[in-house]
N, C-alpha and C positions, 0 to 999 in steps of 0.2 A: 260864212261871214255875214255881217248884218250892218245896216245903216239905221241911224236914229229915225224912228217913225216909219221905216220901210220894212218890207218883208225880208226874212232871212234867205240867204243863198248858200249853197254848199257846193264844194268841189267834188267831182266824181273821182273814183279810183282809190287805191290804197294809200294810206297815210303812214309813212315810216318815221314821222317825227314824234316828239314827246308831247304830253299834255302840257299846255302852256298858254300864257296870255302874251300877245304881242301888240305893239303900237307902231303903226306904219303911216307914212305919207306916200300917197300913190300919184303917179302921173297918169292922167286919163286922156284918152283920145276918142274922138267921135268920127264916124265915117259916113259917107254918102256914096252915091253911085259914081262920083268922079274923083274924089280925093278925101284924104283924112286931114283932120285939123287938130292941132295940139291945144290942149287946155292947160293954161299956165297955173291955174289955181288948184291946189289939192289939199283937202282937209286932212286932219289926223284921224286915223281909223283904228279902233281897238278890235283885234281879232282873237278868237279863242280856238285853240287847236285841241281836238279830242281824238281818240283812237278809232272810233267807228261812229256811224250814224246813230244817234241816241235811240234807245229802245223804250218801250212802255215803262212808266206812264207818260213818257214824252211822245209827242205826235199821237195823242190818244184819239183814235177815230177821226183824225184830221181836224180836231178842235184847235183853232189857232191859239187859244189860251194855254195849251200845253206844248206849243213850240218851245224849244229851249229858252229858259229864262236867263237873262244877263245876270240877275242877282244871284242865281245859283252857280253860273259859270264863274263869276267873280270869286266865289268861295272855293269851289272844287278844283279850279285850274291853278290855284296858288301853290307854291312849293311847300315842302314838308312843314307841318304835318299832313297837308292835303296832297292831292295827286299830281301837282305840277312837277314835271321832270321825269315822270314814269313813262316807259315805252311799251308796256304790255299790260293786259287787263288784270292779271293776277296781282301785279305790283300796285296798280292803281286802286283796286278794291281793298288791298291790305292797308294802304295809306288811309283810305276813306274810313275804314273800320276803326283804325287807331285814332283818327281825328275825332270821330264821334265819341268813342270811349273816353278820350281825354279832353273833350271840349271844355274850355273855360272862357268866361267873359265877365263883364261887370256884374252880371246876375249870378255868377257862380257856375259850377260845372253841372252837367246832366247828372242826376242822381236817381237811383232805382226807387220806385214806389211799389208798395204792396197792395195799393188800392186796385180793385178789379177794374179792368177797362183801360184802354190806351187813351191818354189825354190828347194826343195829337191825331186821333182818328175820329172823324165825324160819324157817330153811330146812326145817322139817318138811314132810311130804307135804302137797300142795295141799289147801285153799288156804293159802299162806303167810300169816303174820300179822306185823304191825308191832309191835315192842316200844314202844308209844306211852307206856305208863306210865313206862318208863325215860327216854324223851325228856323228859317233863314233870319227872321227878326231876332230870335234868341242868340243865334251864332254871331250876329252883328252887334251884340251888346244890348238889345232890347229885352223886353220881358217875355215875348212870345206867349205861350200858354203855361209858362212856368218851367222850372228845370226838372220837375219830376217826370220820369219816363218809365215805361215797362219794356218787356222784351219785344212786343209788337211795334212800339214806337221806334226802338233801335233798328229793328229789321227794316221798317219803312224807310228810315233815313238812309241806311246803307244802300238799299235797292234804288231809291230815287236818285241819289247822288251817283251811285255806281253806274246806273244805266244811262246817265248823262254823258259819260266819257267812254264807255265800252259796253259790250253786249255779252250775255244777258243774265241778270240776276232776278230772283223772285223771292217772295216770302214763303217760307215752308214751316209747317208745324212739326215739332219733334214730339212724339207720343210714345207712351209705354206699350210694350207688347205682352210681356208675360207677368206683369204686375199692375196694380191699380194706379200707380203714379210714378213719377221720376224721382228717385231717391238720389240726389246729387252728391257727388264727391265735394270736397272743399272747393269753394269758388270765391272770387272777389267780384262783387257786383259793381256795376258802373257807378262812379261817384264816390267810391269807398277805397280805402287801402287795407282793409281788414279782411281776413279770411272768414268765411261763413260756412259752417258745417251743418249737416243734417237738414239741408234745404229740400223741401218736398213739393214738387209741382205736378199738376195734372197734365199740363202741356207747356211747351216752351217754343217760342217763335225765333227763327233765325233767317238771315239772308243767305241764300245758297244758289248755286247755278240752276238755271231753268232747263231741266230735262237734257243734261249732257249725256254723251255716251259714258257708261260706267257710273260710279258713285259721284254725286254732286259735291263740289267743294263748298265748305261752310265758311261764312264770314260773320262772326257773332260779336257785335259791339256791346252787348249787354253785360258781359262778364269776362273774367279771366279764369283759366283752369290751372291746375297744379301740374307743373312739369319740373319738379324738384330733382335733386341729384340722386335720390333713391330710385328714380325711374319707375315709380308707381304712384298714380294720382290718388290712391286711397290713403296714403300714409305720409307722415312728416319724414324728413324736412320738406318744406314747401318751396316752390319756385313759380312765380306768375308767368303765364303764357296767354297772349291774346289769340283766340282761335281764328286764324285766317288761312285760307287755302287748304284746310284739313279735309280729307275725304270724310264723308259722313260716317261710313263704315268700311271695314276691310274684311279680307278672307280669314284673318287670324282671330282668335278669341283671347282677349285680355293679355295680349303679348305686344311688346314694342316692336316697331314704332306704332304708337297708338293712333287710332282714328278719333274723330270728334266724339262719337257716342261713348267710346271708352274713357276719354278724358272726363266727360260730363257725369257719367253714371255707371261706370264699371262696378260690378260685373253684370248689370242688368241689360236686357235687350231692348233697344229702342227702334222705332220706325220713323219714317219721314213722309210727310203728306205730299200731295200734288202741289205744284206751284200756283201761287196767287199773286196778283198785282193790283193795287188800289190806285184809282186816279187821284190827282192832286188838286188842291185849291189854295 
């Protein structure tokens, strides 16, 4: 919990509550060596409940500027479509992914751009930084850096909001293994309602678990894959599915239930990079 103009304080121990925003009036007491005294005046305090101590990019090398931001908590702790009310990290990350994918405001929705480079990533010498203040501005109805985003922007947003309420996501590159590029199955890109076929990428960025045991679960806000009634993402009829909580790969080859790599580019083989996290500004 925090006080205006003061440092944040946190409770120790496990938290079995949900992601939420609360407003409380507290009764304070002060004590000395002889007696305790009651304080009759108690202000109204806003508190934010999350599922775990925030992970990087929060608390980045003890930089106070990366202690959890109230402006970010005000967004992510709200109920659906955001993470408010969720009680486990998978559900929270799924909500956040959907909220980014479907985000709308007075400036319009996030929309995919084909221009090279992430608009919300500062390309200055390493370490690059995410323009997260601008993301929050756009989500709150401002102009931010514009609605155009690419896959790296989407992954940055999911990781930064996701690690504010639970641990631990990271940005990971999806890369081709046995071919020169990623020949995608039909997908719906963020900001669109139309299927796009024959998309060909040299690399694709996603938010995924940071070095879990086994295959990392993927949370991709940039696109929707085909999960139609024919049970084959290569063919019509189509049915949109937001990739959340899907294992990146599995032990079967091109057989349901499909993993993320099969939804995206079956029957080609894909790899996933080591995790990366960018600081915020």
